[in-house]
C-alpha positions as CSV (number, residue, x, y, z in Angstrom):
1,M,34.8,248.1,92.8
2,T,33.2,244.6,94.1
3,S,31.4,244.3,97.4
4,P,32.2,241.8,100.0
5,A,31.1,238.5,99.6
6,R,28.1,237.8,102.1
7,T,28.5,235.0,104.4
8,P,25.7,232.7,106.2
9,Y,26.8,234.8,109.6
10,S,26.5,237.9,107.8
11,A,23.5,237.5,106.8
12,C,21.7,235.7,110.1
13,A,23.1,238.8,111.7
14,D,21.3,241.4,109.3
15,E,18.1,239.0,109.5
16,G,18.6,239.3,113.5
17,T,19.2,243.3,113.4
18,Q,16.2,243.6,110.9
19,L,14.2,241.0,113.7
20,D,15.3,243.7,116.8
21,A,14.8,246.7,115.3
22,A,11.0,245.6,114.4
23,L,10.4,244.5,117.7
24,K,11.6,248.0,119.0
25,E,9.4,249.6,116.4
26,V,6.5,248.2,118.0
27,G,7.5,248.9,121.6
28,I,9.4,246.1,122.5
29,D,12.3,246.4,124.3
30,A,14.1,243.1,124.5
31,P,18.2,242.0,124.1
32,P,19.4,241.9,121.0
33,S,18.8,238.5,118.6
34,T,22.2,236.3,118.7
35,V,23.8,234.2,115.9
36,S,24.3,230.8,116.4
37,V,26.9,228.1,114.7
38,T,26.3,224.7,114.9
39,E,27.8,222.1,112.9
40,D,25.8,218.4,112.1
41,G,28.3,216.3,110.7
42,D,30.0,217.7,108.3
43,I,27.6,220.8,107.9
44,R,27.9,224.5,109.3
45,V,24.4,225.6,110.3
46,T,24.0,229.3,110.9
47,R,20.8,230.2,113.0
48,V,19.6,233.2,114.3
49,S,18.7,233.4,118.0
50,P,15.7,235.5,118.8
51,P,15.6,237.6,122.1
52,L,13.8,235.5,124.9
53,L,11.2,237.7,125.8
54,T,9.5,238.3,128.9
55,P,6.1,236.9,129.7
56,S,3.8,240.1,129.3
57,Q,6.2,241.0,126.0
58,A,5.8,237.8,124.0
59,A,1.5,238.3,125.0
60,R,1.9,241.7,123.4
61,L,3.2,240.3,120.3
62,T,1.0,237.4,119.7
63,R,-1.9,240.3,120.2
64,M,-0.2,242.6,117.5
65,V,0.4,239.0,115.2
66,K,-2.6,238.5,115.6
67,A,-4.4,241.8,114.8
68,A,-2.4,242.0,111.9
69,R,-3.9,238.5,110.5
70,G,-7.5,240.2,110.4
71,A,-10.3,240.4,112.6
72,N,-11.2,236.8,112.2
73,G,-7.8,235.3,113.4
74,R,-7.4,233.7,109.7
75,P,-4.1,233.8,108.2
76,D,-4.0,236.1,105.3
77,D,-5.6,235.1,101.6
78,L,-1.7,234.6,100.4
79,R,-1.5,231.4,101.3
80,E,-4.8,230.3,100.6
81,R,-4.8,232.0,97.7
82,N,-1.3,230.0,96.3
83,A,-3.0,226.8,97.7
84,D,-6.2,227.1,94.8
85,Q,-4.1,227.9,92.4
86,T,-2.1,225.5,92.9
87,R,-5.1,223.2,93.1
88,R,-6.6,224.8,89.8
89,S,-3.2,224.3,87.7
90,L,-3.1,220.5,88.5
91,G,-6.4,219.5,88.2
92,P,-8.8,217.3,89.3
93,N,-6.1,214.5,88.9
94,A,-3.7,215.9,91.0
95,G,-1.9,214.2,94.2
96,K,-3.2,210.4,92.1
97,R,-1.2,208.0,89.9
98,T,-1.9,208.7,86.4
99,D,-0.8,207.4,83.3
100,G,1.2,210.1,80.9
101,S,-2.5,211.6,79.6
102,G,-3.8,212.5,83.0
103,R,-6.1,209.2,83.5
104,P,-5.8,207.3,87.1
105,C,-3.8,204.2,86.9
106,S,-4.9,201.5,89.1
107,A,-1.1,198.9,87.9
108,Y,0.1,199.7,91.1
């Protein structure tokens, strides 16, 4: 038996449900998220609209996110580690115009 096709609307609705559950899990009682569908030219855009939070709920969520990021308020090391790995893999000429062998090229 095949499963039904997952539409963009149902995918966004699932993500909204997960967001609502996560908010409820940390003790923030907010209205449910909504899914909006708009058309931009010929393209249909499906978005999750998170619930509107009161100022005290927003402040509480901000404190939780900052605490989760670490005591120093810096982002987790994953983003920095990936950036360092990219810099190392590209070498010293990263972002510079080079000829095919990696030497800087000034012919432009």
